[in-house]
DRENPA-281489 format. One line per 10 residues: number of its first residue (from 1); their letters; for each residue x, y, z of C-alpha. Coordinates in steps of 0.5 Angstrom, whole numbers, plus 500, padded with zeros to 3 digits. Example, Ala and Ser with C-alpha at 12.3 -4.5 7.8 and 13.67 -1.06 7.14 Angstrom:
DRENPA-281489
1 = as = 525/491/516; 527/498/514
end
This chain:
DRENPA-281489
1 = mrrilfsigs = 575/520/814; 574/522/807; 567/524/806; 569/527/799; 573/523/795; 575/528/789; 573/534/785; 573/535/778; 571/542/777; 564/543/780
11 = ltvysygfmv = 563/536/780; 564/533/787; 564/525/788; 562/523/795; 565/517/798; 558/514/800; 555/515/794; 561/512/790; 561/506/794; 554/505/793
21 = amavllgliw = 555/506/786; 561/501/786; 556/496/789; 551/497/784; 556/496/778; 559/490/781; 553/487/783; 550/488/776; 557/484/773; 557/479/778
31 = vgkavkkkrl = 549/477/778; 549/478/770; 554/473/769; 551/468/774; 544/469/771; 547/468/764; 551/462/766; 545/458/769; 540/460/764; 535/464/768
41 = gtydnvvdit = 535/470/763; 539/475/759; 543/480/761; 538/485/759; 534/482/764; 539/483/769; 540/490/767; 532/491/768; 532/488/774; 538/492/777
51 = vwlfigglig = 534/499/775; 528/497/779; 532/494/785; 536/500/785; 529/505/785; 525/501/789; 531/500/794; 533/507/794; 526/509/796; 525/504/801
61 = arifyiivef = 532/505/804; 530/513/805; 523/512/807; 525/507/813; 531/511/815; 526/517/816; 521/513/820; 526/510/824; 530/517/825; 523/521/825
71 = pyyfqnpaav = 525/526/831; 531/528/828; 528/529/821; 522/533/824; 526/538/827; 530/538/820; 526/537/814; 531/540/809; 535/534/811; 530/529/808
81 = frltdgglsf = 533/531/801; 541/531/803; 543/524/801; 550/526/801; 550/525/809; 548/518/808; 541/516/812; 539/510/808; 536/504/812; 538/497/809
91 = fgmlfgayvl = 532/494/811; 528/499/808; 532/498/801; 531/490/802; 523/491/802; 523/497/797; 527/492/792; 523/486/794; 517/489/792; 519/493/785
101 = glwymkkakl = 524/487/784; 518/482/785; 513/486/781; 518/486/775; 520/479/775; 513/477/775; 511/481/769; 517/479/765; 516/471/767; 522/470/770
111 = ptwkiadvia = 524/465/775; 524/470/781; 526/466/787; 532/462/783; 534/469/781; 533/472/788; 538/466/790; 543/469/785; 543/476/788; 543/473/795
121 = vylplgyala = 550/471/793; 553/477/792; 549/482/796; 554/481/802; 559/484/798; 555/490/796; 553/491/803; 560/491/805; 562/496/800; 556/501/802
131 = rvgcllngcc = 559/500/809; 566/502/807; 562/508/804; 559/509/811; 566/509/814; 569/514/809; 563/518/810; 564/518/818; 556/516/819; 553/510/822
141 = ygvpsdlpwa = 559/510/828; 559/507/835; 558/509/842; 564/511/846; 569/506/848; 576/505/851; 578/499/847; 585/499/843; 581/499/836; 576/504/838
151 = faiptvdnlp = 578/511/834; 575/518/834; 570/521/828; 572/528/827; 565/530/824; 562/528/831; 567/529/837; 574/527/839; 572/521/843; 574/514/841
161 = rhptqiyail = 568/510/839; 567/503/837; 568/502/829; 561/499/828; 562/500/820; 568/495/820; 564/490/825; 559/490/819; 564/489/814; 567/483/817
171 = islitfviiw = 560/480/819; 558/481/812; 564/478/809; 563/472/813; 556/472/811; 558/472/804; 563/466/805; 557/462/808; 552/464/802; 558/462/797
181 = llrnhrhfpg = 559/455/800; 552/454/799; 551/457/793; 550/450/789; 544/448/794; 539/443/793; 533/446/797; 527/450/795; 528/456/790; 529/462/795
191 = flfwlyvlly = 533/459/800; 539/463/799; 535/469/799; 532/468/806; 538/465/809; 542/472/807; 536/476/810; 537/471/817; 544/472/817; 544/479/816
201 = tvgrfiveaf = 539/481/821; 543/477/826; 549/481/824; 545/487/825; 543/486/831; 550/485/834; 552/491/831; 547/495/833; 549/494/840; 555/498/839
211 = resqilafgw = 552/503/835; 550/510/837; 543/511/837; 538/515/842; 532/511/840; 530/505/845; 524/500/844; 524/497/851; 530/498/856; 537/497/853
221 = lrftqffcll = 534/494/847; 534/499/841; 528/500/836; 532/497/830; 534/491/835; 527/490/836; 525/490/829; 531/485/828; 528/480/833; 522/480/829
231 = viiavgiylc = 525/479/823; 529/473/826; 523/470/829; 519/470/822; 524/468/817; 527/463/822; 520/460/823; 519/460/815; 526/457/813; 525/451/819
241 = yrlknetktq = 518/450/816; 520/450/808; 526/445/810; 522/440/814; 517/440/809; 522/439/804; 525/433/808; 518/430/809; 517/430/801; 524/427/800
251 = nhvatdits = 522/421/805; 515/420/801; 519/420/795; 524/415/797; 519/410/800; 515/410/794; 521/408/790; 523/402/795; 516/400/796
end
């Protein structure tokens, strides 16, 4: 663990914040190049989108995390403002970024869902970097385990635990490969974005089974896993519906051409 990367005088650079900042910066560069190449907007548009996504994502991530971990923050209200300790929900980040990002792109009259597809290609890499920050920070750790790759979190105890941060990183990299291979798809605008949400949620459901959490929804099912199931069902139905209608439309067009 290395919670503090380095210090310069009174300036302290924390590993978690640094990795999140790196994810945002690299995302800005990658998405900017892709949007410009596809002629979906200008680099200035991408900078503006990034600002709104960051603001919406940060607010949404913190609020959602506080809601999920409400018993802890109720007992420790001052911890609400300690962002250096981690405590950001990716689900909340997605929702907050979605709301403000959608608002800005509609206002700027940009091709919202085509740009969302471009962003979805690089989201898994940004998420993986953020989880590297979690690993260095010593947060989002797993339950005790005797597996050979388990290791202790010094800030918690000396018990070997599931490296859930590494699980999340590996799943996110697999997700990136899948999305990357499908980046030139011919499906409806927004397909890659919703596919990413589906794949992320499935991966998160798996990781949560090994992650330390005291909040249970039903029996062994954790609250986050229950929420994941709802998202998986909703997004899965939506994707099936859109793809089925897309196939019907293509069949009708083919029939009209041959008739």
